Structures are given as structure tokens and as C-alpha cells.
C-alpha positions, 0 to 999 in steps of 0.5 A: 397133237402138238401144242404151242404157247398161244397166250399173249403175255400181259403181265406187269414186270416187277423187280426186287425192291431197292433204291428208294424203297426201304423196309425200315421207312414208313410208306410216306417216307418211301413214297417221298424218297422215290418221288425225290429220286424220280424227279431227279431223273433216276430211272430206277426210281421212276420205274418203281414209282410206276409200280407203286402207283399201279399196285396202290400198296403204299399210296392210292392207285393211279394208273395214269400216274403209273404210266407217266412214271413208266414213260419217264423211265422208258424214255431213258431206255429202262427196258422193264418200264418199256415192257410194262407200258406195252402191257398197260397199253395193250390191255387198256387197264386203267388207260386207253388201249393203244395197240400201235403205241404199245407195239412201239414200246414192245419193239424198243424193249425187244431191240434191247434183247429183253427175252420176254419182249422178244417172245411177246413180239414173236407171238404177235407175228406168229398169230398176226395180232396187231401186226401183219402175220409173218412166221419168218419174223416170228421165228427170228424173234423166238430164236433170240429169246430161246438163246436166252433160255426162254422156255416158251420160245423154245417150245414154239420153235419146236412147233415151227420146225415140226410144221415148217412154219417160217423154217424148213421142217426138221424133226431133229431140231424140233425135238431139240427145242422141245427137249430144251424147254422140257428141261425148264419144266415147260408142261406143253413142251414135255407133252410135245416131246413125248409126241414127237419122239414116237414119230422119229427114227433112231437116226433122227433121235441121235441127231436131235441129241447131237443138236441138244448137246451143241446147243447147251455148249453154246447157250449154257 
């Protein structure tokens, strides 16, 4: 039986330490530097403060301050902050759960072509989680994420092409998407690829190879 990735991703996004964090400074100095830059309006510092207060490594953990700083960065269009607000408000971790507001920030992040946001929003439309179920909208969002190399989106597109959810059935295209995801060692896609290959004709397999070659040319 073919399987898709079904988990709504709720993992906070981090980035390598830069800007206001220095390995040669003390925790107190780093925190103060980030606060100075954050209050001065630097979105990266505001984002880092969100992480600092979320993890509580160099100061006391404070979820409310975390989301406050993420919001400052998000309002300036910092896409990782927008996604992290979605994560916190969706999970209700340390802050009141607010799905409508969470989805508002998720939409903003997806509109900036952030593939993880596009994938997460696609899942919600795919399964009707917090939104009206729409396989056609899910398909379009999965496609945008897949074009950026998101293996989970590629696998789920394979499912949609195989089942005809949100798109016309096409085993060759389903195979192509499973294959692309399997190249990134997506375990579910590897299994799905093995299953669908047993169901396809030689003509379909040849066509799938042509689709894959064209895809890799367009999205290297």
C-alpha cells in the first residue's frame, strides 16, 4: 500500500548562529548584544532573540518573550520567524493555541516561497486540518515545494498522481515524483517507488524516466 507523509510538521526552525552571537563573548554579553540589535530593529537579531528565549540556553526560558521577538522579526517579513510563530501557535507550547492566527503566519511564509511552509500548508489542505479540505490547493502547494526540492512534497505528489486526488491519474508522473524523493533518501518514497514499479508497463516506465530527466533539467 502506498503511503504519504502525514505528519503536520511542528518543528521550530533554527539557523546557524551569526550576528549578535559570538563564541568569544559571555552569555550575558551575547544576550545584551542581541537585545541592543533587536531593539534597534534588526530582524535577524529579533529572530535570534526568539530562539534564545525559546531554548533558554543563555538566559531563562520565556515562551512569551520568544513569540514577542519572533513577531517583531516576522512583521518585517523574516520568513523563518513567520514559520516559527506558526509552530508555536499551532502546538500551544508555552503560549495559547491559536490556529487561525497560526495559519495567517503560515500563509505569509508560504507566500514568500518558503518550501517548508508550502509543504505544511499543503498538508493542511490535503487532510482538512484547520482549513476546508482541498486536494487541488494541496496539489499546487506541494508542487511549489517540490520544485524547490522538498522530498516530502515530491512523495505526496506521487500519491496524488497515483490516486487521482487533486489531479488526473498518471502513473508515470507518480513514479517520477517517487523517484525524485527517493534520490533524497526519503524512506516512504523508496517504498512507494518499489510498489508502483510492479504495477507499471514498460511504456509507462520509459515515460517516467523521460519525465524525471526533464524535471532534473528544470529543477537541478
